[in-house]
TORKOL-4160 file (C-alpha; in steps of 0.2 Angstrom, whole numbers, padded with zeros to 4 digits, m for minus):
346
<pt num="1" X="m0061" Y="m0194" Z="0071"/>
<pt num="2" X="m0077" Y="m0183" Z="0068"/>
<pt num="3" X="m0074" Y="m0165" Z="0073"/>
<pt num="4" X="m0088" Y="m0153" Z="0076"/>
<pt num="5" X="m0081" Y="m0136" Z="0079"/>
<pt num="6" X="m0098" Y="m0128" Z="0082"/>
<pt num="7" X="m0099" Y="m0138" Z="0098"/>
<pt num="8" X="m0085" Y="m0127" Z="0106"/>
<pt num="9" X="m0093" Y="m0110" Z="0103"/>
<pt num="10" X="m0108" Y="m0100" Z="0109"/>
<pt num="11" X="m0107" Y="m0087" Z="0095"/>
<pt num="12" X="m0096" Y="m0089" Z="0079"/>
<pt num="13" X="m0091" Y="m0079" Z="0064"/>
<pt num="14" X="m0095" Y="m0061" Z="0063"/>
<pt num="15" X="m0109" Y="m0062" Z="0076"/>
<pt num="16" X="m0094" Y="m0063" Z="0089"/>
<pt num="17" X="m0089" Y="m0045" Z="0085"/>
<pt num="18" X="m0090" Y="m0032" Z="0099"/>
<pt num="19" X="m0107" Y="m0023" Z="0098"/>
<pt num="20" X="m0106" Y="m0008" Z="0087"/>
<pt num="21" X="m0111" Y="0004" Z="0100"/>
<pt num="22" X="m0098" Y="m0002" Z="0112"/>
<pt num="23" X="m0085" Y="m0002" Z="0098"/>
<pt num="24" X="m0088" Y="0016" Z="0094"/>
<pt num="25" X="m0086" Y="0021" Z="0112"/>
<pt num="26" X="m0069" Y="0012" Z="0112"/>
<pt num="27" X="m0063" Y="0020" Z="0096"/>
<pt num="28" X="m0067" Y="0038" Z="0103"/>
<pt num="29" X="m0052" Y="0036" Z="0114"/>
<pt num="30" X="m0039" Y="0031" Z="0101"/>
<pt num="31" X="m0030" Y="0046" Z="0094"/>
<pt num="32" X="m0029" Y="0047" Z="0075"/>
<pt num="33" X="m0011" Y="0048" Z="0068"/>
<pt num="34" X="m0007" Y="0063" Z="0057"/>
<pt num="35" X="0001" Y="0059" Z="0041"/>
<pt num="36" X="m0003" Y="0065" Z="0023"/>
<pt num="37" X="0000" Y="0048" Z="0016"/>
<pt num="38" X="m0014" Y="0040" Z="0027"/>
<pt num="39" X="m0028" Y="0040" Z="0014"/>
<pt num="40" X="m0041" Y="0030" Z="0025"/>
<pt num="41" X="m0040" Y="0028" Z="0043"/>
<pt num="42" X="m0053" Y="0023" Z="0057"/>
<pt num="43" X="m0061" Y="0041" Z="0056"/>
<pt num="44" X="m0076" Y="0034" Z="0045"/>
<pt num="45" X="m0075" Y="0016" Z="0052"/>
<pt num="46" X="m0071" Y="0010" Z="0034"/>
<pt num="47" X="m0067" Y="m0008" Z="0030"/>
<pt num="48" X="m0048" Y="m0006" Z="0029"/>
<pt num="49" X="m0034" Y="0007" Z="0031"/>
<pt num="50" X="m0025" Y="0014" Z="0016"/>
<pt num="51" X="m0008" Y="0020" Z="0015"/>
<pt num="52" X="0000" Y="0029" Z="0000"/>
<pt num="53" X="0017" Y="0023" Z="m0005"/>
<pt num="54" X="0019" Y="0034" Z="m0020"/>
<pt num="55" X="0008" Y="0042" Z="m0033"/>
<pt num="56" X="0004" Y="0025" Z="m0042"/>
<pt num="57" X="0003" Y="0013" Z="m0027"/>
<pt num="58" X="m0006" Y="0013" Z="m0010"/>
<pt num="59" X="m0007" Y="m0002" Z="0002"/>
<pt num="60" X="m0024" Y="m0008" Z="0009"/>
<pt num="61" X="m0022" Y="m0016" Z="0026"/>
<pt num="62" X="m0034" Y="m0026" Z="0036"/>
<pt num="63" X="m0036" Y="m0040" Z="0049"/>
<pt num="64" X="m0051" Y="m0051" Z="0054"/>
<pt num="65" X="m0053" Y="m0067" Z="0064"/>
<pt num="66" X="m0067" Y="m0076" Z="0073"/>
<pt num="67" X="m0073" Y="m0092" Z="0081"/>
<pt num="68" X="m0080" Y="m0106" Z="0071"/>
<pt num="69" X="m0095" Y="m0103" Z="0060"/>
<pt num="70" X="m0097" Y="m0121" Z="0054"/>
<pt num="71" X="m0093" Y="m0139" Z="0060"/>
<pt num="72" X="m0079" Y="m0144" Z="0048"/>
<pt num="73" X="m0061" Y="m0137" Z="0051"/>
<pt num="74" X="m0057" Y="m0135" Z="0033"/>
<pt num="75" X="m0073" Y="m0126" Z="0028"/>
<pt num="76" X="m0070" Y="m0114" Z="0043"/>
<pt num="77" X="m0053" Y="m0110" Z="0037"/>
<pt num="78" X="m0060" Y="m0106" Z="0020"/>
<pt num="79" X="m0074" Y="m0095" Z="0027"/>
<pt num="80" X="m0063" Y="m0086" Z="0039"/>
<pt num="81" X="m0050" Y="m0082" Z="0025"/>
<pt num="82" X="m0063" Y="m0076" Z="0012"/>
<pt num="83" X="m0070" Y="m0065" Z="0026"/>
<pt num="84" X="m0053" Y="m0057" Z="0030"/>
<pt num="85" X="m0049" Y="m0054" Z="0012"/>
<pt num="86" X="m0066" Y="m0046" Z="0008"/>
<pt num="87" X="m0061" Y="m0029" Z="0016"/>
<pt num="88" X="m0048" Y="m0027" Z="0003"/>
<pt num="89" X="m0060" Y="m0030" Z="m0011"/>
<pt num="90" X="m0073" Y="m0018" Z="m0003"/>
<pt num="91" X="m0059" Y="m0004" Z="m0005"/>
<pt num="92" X="m0057" Y="m0008" Z="m0023"/>
<pt num="93" X="m0040" Y="m0016" Z="m0019"/>
<pt num="94" X="m0031" Y="m0032" Z="m0025"/>
<pt num="95" X="m0026" Y="m0043" Z="m0010"/>
<pt num="96" X="m0008" Y="m0048" Z="m0012"/>
<pt num="97" X="0000" Y="m0056" Z="0004"/>
<pt num="98" X="m0007" Y="m0061" Z="0021"/>
<pt num="99" X="m0002" Y="m0068" Z="0038"/>
<pt num="100" X="m0011" Y="m0081" Z="0048"/>
<pt num="101" X="m0019" Y="m0077" Z="0065"/>
<pt num="102" X="m0023" Y="m0093" Z="0074"/>
<pt num="103" X="m0029" Y="m0097" Z="0092"/>
<pt num="104" X="m0030" Y="m0115" Z="0095"/>
<pt num="105" X="m0033" Y="m0126" Z="0110"/>
<pt num="106" X="m0021" Y="m0140" Z="0107"/>
<pt num="107" X="m0027" Y="m0150" Z="0122"/>
<pt num="108" X="m0045" Y="m0150" Z="0116"/>
<pt num="109" X="m0043" Y="m0153" Z="0098"/>
<pt num="110" X="m0032" Y="m0165" Z="0087"/>
<pt num="111" X="m0018" Y="m0157" Z="0077"/>
<pt num="112" X="m0026" Y="m0163" Z="0061"/>
<pt num="113" X="m0040" Y="m0150" Z="0065"/>
<pt num="114" X="m0027" Y="m0137" Z="0067"/>
<pt num="115" X="m0019" Y="m0141" Z="0050"/>
<pt num="116" X="m0036" Y="m0143" Z="0041"/>
<pt num="117" X="m0041" Y="m0125" Z="0046"/>
<pt num="118" X="m0024" Y="m0118" Z="0040"/>
<pt num="119" X="m0025" Y="m0128" Z="0024"/>
<pt num="120" X="m0043" Y="m0121" Z="0021"/>
<pt num="121" X="m0037" Y="m0104" Z="0023"/>
<pt num="122" X="m0022" Y="m0107" Z="0012"/>
<pt num="123" X="m0033" Y="m0114" Z="m0002"/>
<pt num="124" X="m0045" Y="m0099" Z="m0001"/>
<pt num="125" X="m0031" Y="m0086" Z="m0001"/>
<pt num="126" X="m0023" Y="m0095" Z="m0016"/>
<pt num="127" X="m0040" Y="m0094" Z="m0025"/>
<pt num="128" X="m0039" Y="m0075" Z="m0022"/>
<pt num="129" X="m0021" Y="m0074" Z="m0028"/>
<pt num="130" X="m0015" Y="m0070" Z="m0011"/>
<pt num="131" X="0001" Y="m0078" Z="m0003"/>
<pt num="132" X="0001" Y="m0082" Z="0015"/>
<pt num="133" X="0019" Y="m0080" Z="0021"/>
<pt num="134" X="0018" Y="m0082" Z="0040"/>
<pt num="135" X="0008" Y="m0079" Z="0055"/>
<pt num="136" X="0006" Y="m0081" Z="0074"/>
<pt num="137" X="m0002" Y="m0094" Z="0085"/>
<pt num="138" X="m0007" Y="m0094" Z="0103"/>
<pt num="139" X="m0015" Y="m0107" Z="0114"/>
<pt num="140" X="m0033" Y="m0102" Z="0117"/>
<pt num="141" X="m0051" Y="m0108" Z="0119"/>
<pt num="142" X="m0062" Y="m0108" Z="0109"/>
<pt num="143" X="m0052" Y="m0109" Z="0092"/>
<pt num="144" X="m0051" Y="m0093" Z="0082"/>
<pt num="145" X="m0044" Y="m0090" Z="0064"/>
<pt num="146" X="m0042" Y="m0076" Z="0052"/>
<pt num="147" X="m0029" Y="m0066" Z="0042"/>
<pt num="148" X="m0020" Y="m0050" Z="0042"/>
<pt num="149" X="m0020" Y="m0045" Z="0023"/>
<pt num="150" X="m0011" Y="m0032" Z="0013"/>
<pt num="151" X="m0017" Y="m0027" Z="m0004"/>
<pt num="152" X="m0013" Y="m0015" Z="m0018"/>
<pt num="153" X="m0024" Y="0000" Z="m0024"/>
<pt num="154" X="m0021" Y="0015" Z="m0035"/>
<pt num="155" X="m0022" Y="0031" Z="m0024"/>
<pt num="156" X="m0034" Y="0038" Z="m0036"/>
<pt num="157" X="m0045" Y="0023" Z="m0037"/>
<pt num="158" X="m0049" Y="0019" Z="m0019"/>
<pt num="159" X="m0067" Y="0014" Z="m0015"/>
<pt num="160" X="m0073" Y="0020" Z="0002"/>
<pt num="161" X="m0089" Y="0019" Z="0013"/>
<pt num="162" X="m0090" Y="0038" Z="0011"/>
<pt num="163" X="m0092" Y="0038" Z="m0008"/>
<pt num="164" X="m0111" Y="0036" Z="m0009"/>
<pt num="165" X="m0119" Y="0051" Z="m0018"/>
<pt num="166" X="m0137" Y="0057" Z="m0020"/>
<pt num="167" X="m0145" Y="0049" Z="m0035"/>
<pt num="168" X="m0135" Y="0033" Z="m0033"/>
<pt num="169" X="m0144" Y="0016" Z="m0032"/>
<pt num="170" X="m0139" Y="0003" Z="m0020"/>
<pt num="171" X="m0134" Y="m0015" Z="m0026"/>
<pt num="172" X="m0131" Y="m0030" Z="m0014"/>
<pt num="173" X="m0121" Y="m0044" Z="m0022"/>
<pt num="174" X="m0125" Y="m0058" Z="m0010"/>
<pt num="175" X="m0141" Y="m0063" Z="m0002"/>
<pt num="176" X="m0144" Y="m0061" Z="0017"/>
<pt num="177" X="m0147" Y="m0074" Z="0030"/>
<pt num="178" X="m0131" Y="m0083" Z="0036"/>
<pt num="179" X="m0133" Y="m0078" Z="0054"/>
<pt num="180" X="m0151" Y="m0083" Z="0054"/>
<pt num="181" X="m0148" Y="m0100" Z="0046"/>
<pt num="182" X="m0133" Y="m0104" Z="0057"/>
<pt num="183" X="m0143" Y="m0100" Z="0072"/>
<pt num="184" X="m0157" Y="m0111" Z="0065"/>
<pt num="185" X="m0144" Y="m0125" Z="0063"/>
<pt num="186" X="m0140" Y="m0124" Z="0082"/>
<pt num="187" X="m0159" Y="m0125" Z="0086"/>
<pt num="188" X="m0162" Y="m0139" Z="0073"/>
<pt num="189" X="m0174" Y="m0128" Z="0063"/>
<pt num="190" X="m0163" Y="m0125" Z="0047"/>
<pt num="191" X="m0163" Y="m0137" Z="0033"/>
<pt num="192" X="m0147" Y="m0145" Z="0026"/>
<pt num="193" X="m0150" Y="m0137" Z="0010"/>
<pt num="194" X="m0150" Y="m0120" Z="0018"/>
<pt num="195" X="m0135" Y="m0123" Z="0028"/>
<pt num="196" X="m0125" Y="m0129" Z="0013"/>
<pt num="197" X="m0131" Y="m0113" Z="0003"/>
<pt num="198" X="m0125" Y="m0102" Z="0018"/>
<pt num="199" X="m0108" Y="m0110" Z="0018"/>
<pt num="200" X="m0107" Y="m0108" Z="m0001"/>
<pt num="201" X="m0110" Y="m0089" Z="0000"/>
<pt num="202" X="m0098" Y="m0087" Z="0015"/>
<pt num="203" X="m0084" Y="m0096" Z="0005"/>
<pt num="204" X="m0088" Y="m0085" Z="m0011"/>
<pt num="205" X="m0075" Y="m0072" Z="m0013"/>
<pt num="206" X="m0080" Y="m0054" Z="m0016"/>
<pt num="207" X="m0067" Y="m0054" Z="m0030"/>
<pt num="208" X="m0079" Y="m0053" Z="m0044"/>
<pt num="209" X="m0089" Y="m0039" Z="m0036"/>
<pt num="210" X="m0073" Y="m0029" Z="m0034"/>
<pt num="211" X="m0068" Y="m0032" Z="m0052"/>
<pt num="212" X="m0085" Y="m0025" Z="m0058"/>
<pt num="213" X="m0084" Y="m0010" Z="m0046"/>
<pt num="214" X="m0066" Y="m0006" Z="m0053"/>
<pt num="215" X="m0072" Y="m0008" Z="m0071"/>
<pt num="216" X="m0087" Y="0005" Z="m0069"/>
<pt num="217" X="m0077" Y="0017" Z="m0058"/>
<pt num="218" X="m0088" Y="0014" Z="m0043"/>
<pt num="219" X="m0083" Y="0026" Z="m0028"/>
<pt num="220" X="m0094" Y="0020" Z="m0014"/>
<pt num="221" X="m0095" Y="0003" Z="m0006"/>
<pt num="222" X="m0094" Y="m0008" Z="0010"/>
<pt num="223" X="m0095" Y="m0026" Z="0014"/>
<pt num="224" X="m0110" Y="m0032" Z="0024"/>
<pt num="225" X="m0104" Y="m0042" Z="0039"/>
<pt num="226" X="m0107" Y="m0042" Z="0058"/>
<pt num="227" X="m0117" Y="m0026" Z="0060"/>
<pt num="228" X="m0130" Y="m0032" Z="0047"/>
<pt num="229" X="m0136" Y="m0024" Z="0032"/>
<pt num="230" X="m0144" Y="m0009" Z="0042"/>
<pt num="231" X="m0128" Y="m0007" Z="0053"/>
<pt num="232" X="m0116" Y="m0006" Z="0038"/>
<pt num="233" X="m0128" Y="0005" Z="0028"/>
<pt num="234" X="m0129" Y="0017" Z="0043"/>
<pt num="235" X="m0110" Y="0018" Z="0043"/>
<pt num="236" X="m0110" Y="0022" Z="0025"/>
<pt num="237" X="m0123" Y="0035" Z="0026"/>
<pt num="238" X="m0114" Y="0044" Z="0041"/>
<pt num="239" X="m0097" Y="0043" Z="0031"/>
<pt num="240" X="m0105" Y="0051" Z="0016"/>
<pt num="241" X="m0117" Y="0063" Z="0025"/>
<pt num="242" X="m0132" Y="0056" Z="0015"/>
<pt num="243" X="m0147" Y="0045" Z="0018"/>
<pt num="244" X="m0150" Y="0028" Z="0012"/>
<pt num="245" X="m0167" Y="0020" Z="0008"/>
<pt num="246" X="m0168" Y="0001" Z="0009"/>
<pt num="247" X="m0182" Y="m0008" Z="0001"/>
<pt num="248" X="m0182" Y="m0024" Z="0011"/>
<pt num="249" X="m0194" Y="m0032" Z="m0001"/>
<pt num="250" X="m0181" Y="m0032" Z="m0014"/>
<pt num="251" X="m0167" Y="m0039" Z="m0003"/>
<pt num="252" X="m0162" Y="m0057" Z="m0009"/>
<pt num="253" X="m0163" Y="m0070" Z="0005"/>
<pt num="254" X="m0154" Y="m0087" Z="0007"/>
<pt num="255" X="m0166" Y="m0102" Z="0007"/>
<pt num="256" X="m0179" Y="m0101" Z="0021"/>
<pt num="257" X="m0172" Y="m0086" Z="0031"/>
<pt num="258" X="m0188" Y="m0077" Z="0031"/>
<pt num="259" X="m0197" Y="m0093" Z="0039"/>
<pt num="260" X="m0184" Y="m0094" Z="0053"/>
<pt num="261" X="m0187" Y="m0076" Z="0058"/>
<pt num="262" X="m0206" Y="m0079" Z="0057"/>
<pt num="263" X="m0204" Y="m0094" Z="0069"/>
<pt num="264" X="m0194" Y="m0084" Z="0081"/>
<pt num="265" X="m0176" Y="m0089" Z="0077"/>
<pt num="266" X="m0168" Y="m0072" Z="0079"/>
<pt num="267" X="m0150" Y="m0072" Z="0085"/>
<pt num="268" X="m0147" Y="m0060" Z="0100"/>
<pt num="269" X="m0134" Y="m0050" Z="0090"/>
<pt num="270" X="m0148" Y="m0045" Z="0079"/>
<pt num="271" X="m0156" Y="m0035" Z="0093"/>
<pt num="272" X="m0139" Y="m0028" Z="0097"/>
<pt num="273" X="m0138" Y="m0022" Z="0079"/>
<pt num="274" X="m0156" Y="m0015" Z="0081"/>
<pt num="275" X="m0151" Y="m0005" Z="0096"/>
<pt num="276" X="m0136" Y="0002" Z="0086"/>
<pt num="277" X="m0146" Y="0009" Z="0071"/>
<pt num="278" X="m0163" Y="0012" Z="0079"/>
<pt num="279" X="m0161" Y="0030" Z="0084"/>
<pt num="280" X="m0154" Y="0035" Z="0067"/>
<pt num="281" X="m0167" Y="0025" Z="0056"/>
<pt num="282" X="m0184" Y="0028" Z="0050"/>
<pt num="283" X="m0195" Y="0013" Z="0048"/>
<pt num="284" X="m0211" Y="0013" Z="0037"/>
<pt num="285" X="m0227" Y="0010" Z="0046"/>
<pt num="286" X="m0231" Y="m0005" Z="0035"/>
<pt num="287" X="m0213" Y="m0013" Z="0037"/>
<pt num="288" X="m0214" Y="m0031" Z="0039"/>
<pt num="289" X="m0206" Y="m0035" Z="0056"/>
<pt num="290" X="m0197" Y="m0051" Z="0049"/>
<pt num="291" X="m0189" Y="m0040" Z="0035"/>
<pt num="292" X="m0184" Y="m0027" Z="0048"/>
<pt num="293" X="m0175" Y="m0041" Z="0058"/>
<pt num="294" X="m0167" Y="m0048" Z="0043"/>
<pt num="295" X="m0159" Y="m0031" Z="0040"/>
<pt num="296" X="m0151" Y="m0033" Z="0057"/>
<pt num="297" X="m0144" Y="m0051" Z="0054"/>
<pt num="298" X="m0126" Y="m0052" Z="0057"/>
<pt num="299" X="m0118" Y="m0059" Z="0041"/>
<pt num="300" X="m0101" Y="m0068" Z="0040"/>
<pt num="301" X="m0092" Y="m0065" Z="0024"/>
<pt num="302" X="m0107" Y="m0056" Z="0017"/>
<pt num="303" X="m0108" Y="m0047" Z="0000"/>
<pt num="304" X="m0104" Y="m0030" Z="m0006"/>
<pt num="305" X="m0116" Y="m0015" Z="m0004"/>
<pt num="306" X="m0111" Y="m0004" Z="m0018"/>
<pt num="307" X="m0117" Y="0014" Z="m0022"/>
<pt num="308" X="m0119" Y="0015" Z="m0041"/>
<pt num="309" X="m0124" Y="0030" Z="m0051"/>
<pt num="310" X="m0142" Y="0028" Z="m0057"/>
<pt num="311" X="m0137" Y="0028" Z="m0075"/>
<pt num="312" X="m0125" Y="0014" Z="m0073"/>
<pt num="313" X="m0135" Y="0002" Z="m0061"/>
<pt num="314" X="m0143" Y="m0008" Z="m0075"/>
<pt num="315" X="m0127" Y="m0012" Z="m0084"/>
<pt num="316" X="m0118" Y="m0016" Z="m0067"/>
<pt num="317" X="m0132" Y="m0028" Z="m0062"/>
<pt num="318" X="m0130" Y="m0036" Z="m0079"/>
<pt num="319" X="m0112" Y="m0038" Z="m0078"/>
<pt num="320" X="m0113" Y="m0045" Z="m0060"/>
<pt num="321" X="m0126" Y="m0058" Z="m0066"/>
<pt num="322" X="m0115" Y="m0063" Z="m0081"/>
<pt num="323" X="m0100" Y="m0065" Z="m0070"/>
<pt num="324" X="m0110" Y="m0078" Z="m0059"/>
<pt num="325" X="m0117" Y="m0066" Z="m0045"/>
<pt num="326" X="m0135" Y="m0070" Z="m0050"/>
<pt num="327" X="m0143" Y="m0065" Z="m0034"/>
<pt num="328" X="m0136" Y="m0047" Z="m0035"/>
<pt num="329" X="m0150" Y="m0035" Z="m0034"/>
<pt num="330" X="m0154" Y="m0016" Z="m0033"/>
<pt num="331" X="m0161" Y="m0014" Z="m0015"/>
<pt num="332" X="m0162" Y="0004" Z="m0012"/>
<pt num="333" X="m0156" Y="0022" Z="m0016"/>
<pt num="334" X="m0146" Y="0036" Z="m0010"/>
<pt num="335" X="m0154" Y="0053" Z="m0006"/>
<pt num="336" X="m0148" Y="0070" Z="0001"/>
<pt num="337" X="m0147" Y="0069" Z="0020"/>
<pt num="338" X="m0164" Y="0069" Z="0028"/>
<pt num="339" X="m0170" Y="0068" Z="0046"/>
<pt num="340" X="m0163" Y="0050" Z="0048"/>
<pt num="341" X="m0148" Y="0042" Z="0040"/>
<pt num="342" X="m0157" Y="0026" Z="0034"/>
<pt num="343" X="m0175" Y="0022" Z="0030"/>
<pt num="344" X="m0182" Y="0004" Z="0029"/>
<pt num="345" X="m0197" Y="0000" Z="0019"/>
<pt num="346" X="m0206" Y="m0015" Z="0012"/>
């Protein structure tokens, strides 16, 4: 039986997130716990929480799940697991154990689809060296899947979104465009080659990027997901009280993502992300509108955005390329805080 999970959803992957502006309003009402062993909490809206166990060990804790982002159940499981584990990598941690989070409409999909999603997640977690040891399921429509993940990190080697410093260069490890291409798939505008390339990058673990960050002592990073490159850059700039300049002409793109924007294929969540960043962003007068909207594109299981000391950027890029992340590129720089938090230019 041919199963098409995309036929069950209006928005999938990280584009299904609550709009960032609304999320910030919600989080204002949540009191922050006071505990000296909580090293990272929701105060800076970082990728994961970090709790110190002792002087040598801290736990990185995160959870993520979403509706289908592709048609095939097994591939959906792989992508959702890679996305969930990514937050641990963004903090410089090593993922260790995980729990399944599964919502499944048993009356609308065969049990084989349920099993395929879980096997996809299991296989991707195994690739990351992570053991899934349980989980929780409920009846729900449309289906949703993800993981709650626990990782290890040394308390003195945590990488946070507050670690960017003036003089650093910004490196992005994966190309942008997954949201655009998946929208293009729904509209019959995206090529099969671009769809397959998007799925390749969504399945690709950020493990290699994390290893390179640890090797070179990088202090500042985040992963680029549902709030788009601009949204996550804004959170990074706010957390570090710096400004980030993004050269959109240098940002690597998947396939014909630029063409899709040019032909009007812009997902609604891109405008939600633009609304989130617009007041705190500066846009150069000659900024290509298509590139501006690409900066707002919601990514699913996107790459790492790292803030790298200028003198190390060349060797970090070389190391990333040698390790197989051949699309990694320097896309901007960090400066002292200016009038706006982020600046977009061609």
